[in-house]
C-alpha positions as CSV (number, residue, x, y, z in Angstrom):
1,M,0.0,-0.4,0.1
2,A,2.4,2.4,1.0
3,T,4.8,1.5,-2.0
4,A,1.3,2.5,-3.8
5,I,0.9,6.0,-3.3
6,R,4.6,6.2,-3.0
7,R,5.0,5.2,-6.8
8,T,1.3,7.9,-7.2
9,V,3.0,10.8,-5.7
10,E,6.2,10.8,-7.9
11,L,3.9,10.5,-10.7
12,V,2.3,13.1,-9.6
13,L,5.5,15.1,-8.8
14,M,7.2,14.4,-12.8
15,L,3.5,15.8,-14.2
16,A,3.9,19.2,-12.2
17,G,7.3,19.5,-13.0
18,L,6.7,19.0,-16.5
19,L,3.7,21.1,-16.5
20,A,6.5,23.9,-15.2
21,L,8.3,23.7,-17.6
22,P,6.7,25.2,-20.6
23,V,5.2,28.0,-18.3
24,A,9.0,29.4,-16.2
25,W,10.1,28.9,-20.0
26,M,7.0,31.4,-20.6
27,H,8.0,33.7,-17.8
28,Y,12.0,34.1,-19.1
29,R,11.1,34.5,-22.5
30,D,8.0,37.6,-21.1
31,A,10.9,39.1,-18.6
32,E,13.2,38.9,-22.3
33,S,9.8,40.6,-24.3
34,K,9.4,43.1,-21.8
35,R,13.2,44.5,-21.4
36,A,13.0,44.6,-25.1
37,A,9.9,46.5,-25.5
38,E,10.6,49.2,-22.0
39,P,12.5,52.2,-23.4
40,P,15.8,53.8,-22.2
41,P,15.9,56.5,-19.5
42,S,17.4,58.3,-22.3
43,V,13.9,58.2,-24.3
44,R,12.4,61.1,-22.4
45,T,11.1,62.8,-26.2
46,L,9.4,61.5,-29.3
47,D,12.2,62.1,-31.1
48,D,14.3,60.0,-29.0
49,F,12.0,57.0,-29.6
50,R,11.9,57.5,-32.6
51,K,15.7,57.4,-32.5
52,W,15.5,54.3,-31.5
53,R,12.4,52.6,-32.7
54,P,12.5,54.3,-36.2
55,H,10.7,51.4,-37.8
56,F,6.9,52.2,-35.2
57,D,4.6,53.8,-36.7
58,Q,1.2,52.7,-36.4
59,A,-0.7,55.3,-34.2
60,I,-3.4,57.1,-32.7
61,K,-4.2,60.4,-31.9
62,L,-5.7,61.1,-28.7
63,E,-7.9,64.1,-28.0
64,T,-9.5,64.7,-24.9
65,R,-10.6,67.4,-22.1
66,G,-8.5,69.9,-24.1
67,M,-5.7,67.6,-24.0
68,V,-3.8,66.0,-27.2
69,Y,-2.1,62.7,-26.4
70,Y,-0.5,60.6,-29.4
71,L,-0.1,56.3,-28.4
72,I,2.7,54.6,-31.0
73,F,2.4,50.4,-30.5
74,G,5.5,48.4,-30.5
75,E,6.2,45.2,-30.8
76,K,4.5,42.3,-29.3
77,A,6.3,42.4,-25.6
78,R,4.4,39.8,-24.2
79,L,4.5,36.2,-25.1
80,L,0.0,35.6,-25.0
81,A,-0.3,39.4,-25.2
82,S,-3.6,40.0,-27.1
83,G,-1.9,43.7,-28.0
84,P,1.0,45.3,-29.0
85,S,3.0,47.8,-26.8
86,G,1.9,50.9,-26.3
87,Y,4.1,54.6,-26.2
88,V,2.2,57.9,-25.2
89,F,3.3,60.7,-25.8
90,D,1.3,64.9,-24.6
91,A,1.3,67.3,-27.1
92,R,4.5,69.0,-26.6
93,G,5.9,65.4,-27.4
94,T,7.1,63.8,-24.2
95,L,7.1,60.5,-23.1
96,V,4.3,60.1,-20.5
97,G,4.5,56.8,-19.9
98,W,4.7,53.2,-22.0
99,I,1.7,50.4,-21.8
100,L,2.8,47.0,-21.6
101,D,-0.4,45.3,-23.7
102,T,-2.3,47.4,-25.1
103,G,-5.1,44.8,-25.5
104,D,-5.4,44.2,-21.2
105,A,-4.8,47.4,-20.3
106,T,-6.5,51.0,-21.4
107,Y,-4.8,53.4,-22.6
108,W,-4.2,54.7,-18.7
109,R,-7.0,57.7,-17.8
110,I,-6.9,59.6,-20.2
111,S,-8.9,56.6,-22.6
112,A,-11.6,56.7,-20.1
113,D,-13.4,59.7,-21.5
114,S,-16.7,58.6,-23.4
115,G,-15.8,62.3,-24.8
116,A,-12.5,61.5,-26.3
117,R,-12.2,61.8,-29.9
118,Y,-9.7,58.9,-31.9
119,S,-8.1,58.7,-35.4
120,A,-5.3,57.1,-36.4
121,I,-2.1,58.7,-37.6
122,G,1.1,57.3,-38.9
123,A,3.9,58.1,-36.3
124,G,6.0,60.3,-38.6
125,R,3.2,62.4,-39.4
126,I,3.4,63.3,-35.8
127,V,4.0,66.6,-36.0
128,I,5.1,68.2,-32.3
129,N,5.3,72.0,-31.1
130,P,7.4,72.2,-28.3
131,A,6.1,75.8,-27.4
132,S,3.3,74.2,-27.2
133,S,1.6,74.2,-23.6
134,G,-0.8,71.3,-22.7
135,D,-3.9,72.3,-23.3
136,Q,-3.6,73.4,-27.6
137,K,-4.0,70.3,-29.8
138,N,-1.4,69.4,-32.6
């Protein structure tokens, strides 16, 4: 009886170990992808971003509460991501922050406004006026 219990426990532990391997691999890959998607500290403006990731061109212009933001989509930053990573800039071209998975996260509170207007724009077509205040629209 004790031998049967011991063999059952061994079998369950082996199966658990086999299931843990893919989960550990996914965790490792996600961490690697996140490091690749996270902007380095030197990226503070849209110009810095364009130098760092010149090939990202899909973007959204978001107008809400008299403010303008730009969300530039990047690559998927997780193995099972429901959307690409995203980088948010204000009207002056300052990096506001970044989102690991735009499919999981809303575009922070700026998109929660029911009156927000969205329009697709190529990232290369974003024109920033450094002298503009945050209240002006581009």
